C-alpha positions in Angstrom: -2.3 4.9 10.0 -0.9 5.2 6.5 1.5 2.6 5.0 4.5 4.9 5.4 4.2 4.5 9.2 3.8 0.7 9.0 6.3 -1.6 10.5 8.5 -3.6 8.0 7.7 -7.3 7.8 4.3 -7.1 9.6 1.0 -7.8 7.8 -1.7 -5.2 7.9 -5.2 -5.0 6.5 -6.0 -2.2 4.1 -8.7 0.0 5.6 -9.2 2.4 2.8 -7.5 4.3 0.0 -7.5 8.1 0.4 -7.0 9.7 -3.1 -9.1 11.9 -5.3 -7.5 10.5 -8.5 -9.8 7.9 -10.1 -7.0 6.6 -12.3 -4.9 5.9 -9.3 -7.8 4.2 -7.6 -8.2 1.9 -10.6 -4.5 1.2 -10.8 -4.3 0.2 -7.1 -7.5 -1.9 -7.5 -5.8 -3.8 -10.4 -2.9 -4.6 -8.1 -5.3 -6.1 -5.6 -4.9 -3.1 -3.2 -8.4 -2.4 -1.8 -10.2 -2.4 1.4 -10.0 -5.7 3.4 -6.9 -7.1 1.6 -3.7 -7.9 3.5 -0.6 -5.9 2.7 3.0 -6.2 4.0 5.9 -3.7 3.7 8.8 -6.0 2.6 11.5 -3.3 2.4 12.0 0.4 2.7 14.1 2.9 0.7 14.5 6.6 0.9 12.0 7.4 -1.8 9.5 4.5 -1.3 9.0 0.9 -0.3 8.4 -2.6 -1.7 5.0 -4.1 -0.7 3.6 -7.5 -0.9 -0.1 -7.7 -2.0 -1.7 -11.0 -2.7 1.0 -13.0 -4.6 2.9 -10.0 -6.0 5.6 -7.6 -4.9 5.4 -4.0 -6.0 7.6 -0.9 -5.6 5.6 2.2 -4.6 6.7 5.7 -3.7 6.0 7.4 -0.4 3.2 9.6 -1.8 1.3 6.5 -2.7 2.1 4.9 0.6 0.5 7.8 2.4 -2.7 7.3 0.4 -3.0 3.6 1.6 -4.6 3.6 5.1 -4.1 0.4 7.1 -5.3 -1.0 10.4 
């Protein structure tokens, strides 16, 4: 399931990142967003969401949320 379908407040484990953009992959990796890492959707908005990865909180849009596959 992608992150846009994830339940708010529940911790998930990132399974994989589905994108063909190497720059986007590198950006997500720099945030700590890679396979095996826990991620939590903290809050949702119309155009995106706030996620907690490691010790940081980040705002991402829905397109990026669809690229993050969680289990």
